[in-house]
N, C-alpha and C positions, 0 to 999 in steps of 0.2 A: 344412827341417820342424824344429823342436827339441821334444826330448826331450815338455816340459811339453805339448804339442799332440797328444801323441799318445794313442790308448785303450788302454787293456789290461781285457780282461774275466777273471776269475778263475771258474772253473766246478765249483762241489762240491755233489755230490748229498747232504750232509748240511750240519748244522750247524756251519758253518767256524770257528765260535767257539770251539770244542772241539777244532778237529784242528791241532796245532801246527805241522803239516809248512806246512798251509794259508796258518797265520799269518806264518810268514816267509818265505812267497811274498808276500803284501803288504807286510811289512815292507820287499822287494825295492825293489818297484815304487813305494812309495805316495807318497813325495816326489820323484820325477822323472816320472809319468804320471798323467792323466786315467785316476782306477781304477774300475770299476763290477764287484760280485760279484754272481755267481748263484749262492744256495744256499737250504737251508729255514731259512735267519734273517732275518728283515726288515729288520733296522736294527742301524748300528756306526758308531759315530761319524762323521766326516762323508762316509764314502763310501758311493753308489747302491748300495741293496742289491736285486737282483729274487729274489722269494719264487717255488720252483721244486720246492716240496715236494711235490706234486699232478703234475708235468710230467717225472718218470722213473718210467714205468710202460711196461711190457712191454703188445704184444698179447697178449689173452686169446682161447687158443682155446676155442673152444667145448664145452663136458662134455656129449655128447647120450650118454643114459642107453638109449633105446631103442636095441638092439641093431642093428635092419634099419640105420637112418640112420644110426649109428655106423659100418658097414661101406661105406655108398653116401659117406660122407664120406671116409672112410679111401681110398674108390678115386678120389674125386675128388680128394683132394689128392696121391695119388701121379702121377696125371696134369698136376697143374700145378706138380711139383717139390718141393712142400711137406711131405713129410713129414719126421720128426723125422731131425735131423741134418741135414740139406742146407741148401745156403745159402739155397735161398730159404725155408725153413723160418725160418730163423734171419734174415733180412731182415727176414720181415714181424713177426716175434716183438721185432725192436728195434723198428723204424720204427713203432711204435704212434701213434696222433692225436694223443697229448699229447708225444713227441718231435718229430714234426713241429710242433706248434705252436712246441715249445722253440727247435726249428733257424731258426724263422721270426723269432721273436724276436732271438735272436742274430744272424743276417745283417743284422737291421734296425740294430743295434748300428752296425755300420761299424767297427768298432775296430781298428787294425792289429796289435794279437797276442791272443791266445785261448790260456790256460792252462788245462789241466784235470787234473783230480785225480781218479782213482779209473776204473778201467778203462770203467765206462759212458760216460765223455767221451769215449773214444777215436773211436768215428765221427761224433759230431758235430764234433770236431776237424779228422778226415780231410775233413768234408763244408766246411768252412769253411778249408780249404787250399786257397788260391788267390784268396781273396777277402782273406785275412791269414794274415801268418807265425801258426803254430801252436807249441806246448809241451805235451806229456804229462809230467805230473811223477807219476812211479810210486813211489807207498809201499812194493811190495812186488812180487813176480813173481807177478802174479795165478792163470796158471795153475798156481800147485801152491800156492793159497791154502788149500784145505783136503784135500791129496791123501791124507789118513788117512783120509777119509769117503768111502765108498763110493756112498752116495748124488748126492753131490756131484759125485765123480769121474765116474758115469754120465749125469748129466740136466746139470748145470752147466758142467763143464769144457768140453766141446764147444762151448758157447755161449762161452764165454770165449777158446777156439782160434780161432772164428772169425771174433769183433771181433778178436783181436788179428792172426790173417794175413790178413783182408783191409780193415784199418784204419792200424795203424799206422806203415806205410813211407809213407802218405802224410802222415805228420807232419812238422813240420822239425825239431824238437830233443826227446830225449828226456832226464828229469832223471833219476837215480834215486836210492837211499837211499844205496846202496855200490858196492864194484866188483865183488864176486862177481854181485850180482842185476843188474849192469849189464852184463857178460859173457854172462851167459844173455841177455839180451835179445837181444844182440849176435850170438849164435848161428844168431838165426831171423829178424834180419829187420836191414836194414841202414839204422842211423838216425844221425846224428850225437847225441851224448850227453855229458854232464855226471853225475859225480857229485857226488850233495848232500848230505851228510850231515844226520840229525837231531838236531846239534849245536844245544846249547838257547844264550840270551844271555847273554856273559861277565858275572860276578858279581864285583864288587870284593871278595874274599875272601883272608886269609891260611889256611894249614896251621896245625892247631891242633896243638902238642906239649907239650901239658900232661897229661904220666901220671901216674898214681899207684899202680901194678901191675895195673889193668884195662883189657882190648882191648875199647874198644866197640863191636862189631860192629853196621850196619845193612843194611836193605831199605825199599822203598817202593813203592808202587803200587798199581794198583789192588787190590780183595780178588773174583777170578773163579777158579770151581772149574779151567776148562779151566789156570788156569795152574799147578795143581797145587804150590801153594808153602809144603806140609808138609816138601818135598825139601829146599827150602831152607831153610827152618827147624828143622829135624831139626837141624842143624850140628852145634847147642849142646850136643846128646848125646855128641857125640865130642871135645869140648874141657875143658879142666881150667874149676875154679871161677872162674879171677878172668876168663871172656871173657863177655861179655855181649851182647844181643839188642835192636835195638833197633827194633821196627816201627812203619810209618808209611803204613799202610794208609787208599785210600778205601774205604766199604763200598758199592759196586756191586753186588755180590751179596751184601744184607744179611744173607743166610740163611747164607754160607757165611761171611762176616764173623764173623758171632756163632758159627757151630761152630769158628773159628779158634779164636778167644778161649776159648770154653770146653775145647777140646785142649789148649792152654797152659796152664788157668788153675793149676794146680801147678809149672808149672814159674816158678821165680822170678829165673830167669835171661833170661826174655825179658820186655819190657816192650812194652807195647801204647798206644802216644801217639794222641792223638786226631790228625783228619787235619787237614793243613795245605795251602794253596790250593798249586797248581801254581809258582806264580814264587815260593814261600818258602821251597819245596823245598832248593834249595841251601843257604842259609842257617841254617835248620835242623840239617840232618844234618851240619854243619859241623863240630858238638861232638865228633861221633864219629870211627873212627879209619877201619873198616874199611867197604867198601858191596862188599855179597855177592848173588851170584845166580845161580841154576840154571837154563836155558832149556834143556829139554831140545830133542832137534831132532826132533819129534814130524812136524814137515813140512821141508819146505826154505827156506821163509821164515824159519822158527823157526832154523833152522840159521845160515842167513846174515845172523842178525838183528844192526842196532846200533842197539838202543834209546832210546829218550829218556834212561832212568833212568842209562845207561851214560856218558852223558856230562851228567849232574847230580851222578853221582858225582864225575866229573871238577872241576867247575865247586866242589862244595865241599870240593875240595882233599883226597879220600880216597885211602888205599889201595885197589886193587879188587880183589877175590878174586871171578874169574867161571869159569863153566865153557866147555870148550873150543870155544865156536861160534869157527868161522875169523877171523870180521872181529874179533869183540872183540879175540879173543889176540893179531893179529896188532899190533893199537894197544897192547896194554898191553905187548908183548914190546918193540915198537919205541921208547917212549917211557920203557920202565920205570916203572910205575905200580903194578904190585903183580904177582899170581900167578893162573895158572891152574889148574884140575885136570887130571886124566890123563883124568877117565872123566864123566858126566855123576851120578855117583853120591853123595848124599850125604857118606859117610866119606871121597870120594879131596879133596872140596874140604875138610873139616875137616885131611885132612893138608896138602894146600895151603896153607892157612892158618897151622898149625903151622909150618911152614917158616920164615916171618917171622921173623926176630932184631928184635928192637928198633929197632937202627942201618939195619935195614932198612926199616922201618918209616917210618921220620921218612924217610929218602932216598925212598921210593914216594911219599910224601906232599908233601914237597916239590917232586918231579917232576910230580906233578899240578897245583901250583903255576905253574909253569913251562910246563907245555903249554895250561894254560887257556885263554890266549890267543889260542892257535892253532886249539883245535879247542874253537871258540865260534861261533854266529850269524851273528854281524859278517862272521866271513872267509865264512862259506857265502853270505850276502846280499852281498855285493862279487863275487864268482863269478860268479854268477846274475844281476847288473845286467848283467856286463861282455857275457855271454853273451848276454842279452836286447838290448843295444846292438847288438853287432854280427850278431843274426840281422837286426834292422829295418835296418841299416844295408848290409846284402846286396845 
């Protein structure tokens, strides 16, 4: 049986057209396999898409207001082993009627391979294992997703632990965004793994070296309050007058976006540009010199992050000036494409930027040009396809 006659089903409980990592999975398999996508988006090019927006629903435990009946139910649940935090509780919580319908639909596909994105696909993949090969494409380490939030730690983290502890080892292969997250998974489960970064497609650009005495910094991304963007943007306050900061933000949170523009309205060296589509970002920011980003380690995943914008800076052939998150720092030092600060404080990032001499800036940007062909989605897609073929032929 050749690969063209084999079916791959990709499962994503969000709009996959807005998920770059899912789109890279699609790019890796779309030319070689029959592809079906289960997602909340119901149409996409030439692939069959199954709308599952209403099928990712937990079983809802009845909220009983009467104290007497609530006590009786609590005793009944206890006798049945379904009190909060038990395996029986989480099993019933996960396997709602909707997810039972979903697993039936997935089974009926009779696919050769199922690839799941997001932690809620893990029990589905485990249930499908044996019927087909299965891959979990982990976007992060979910057990520490919002570990800074006490409510999340109390109510959601145990649920995620149940999912991982009882199902992940039943899946054939794990794809992870970086080595740190991969090794964290492997501390808790034995599973074949592959690091697949969030590197974006290769863009045929060259490093720009047209200097006129100004140094042009840039930052792009979504305007989200939780990202504390002022920490990054305030770097301009610690730099000489020949430094500029060019900001390209998607107004995801329009209130916060307008708040930022108002806050910096008198800072003439910060320029807010109109939003640019995700595919055009590297081409647009190629005109600048240094991509900057401070990502505070508010949780494990932020500390270990290798975000999309990091690779977009590289494809734009920029020098990078980044906070000392270990995965980003490792690549910056390995490929000599910029500097990292000694801490996550704004002033320390400014010091790192000021340490870059004009000749170093030229060299860092040239090195980004060199490594852009290696640190790109095309390389990751080939690695994914090789792993998939090996799995299917095993």
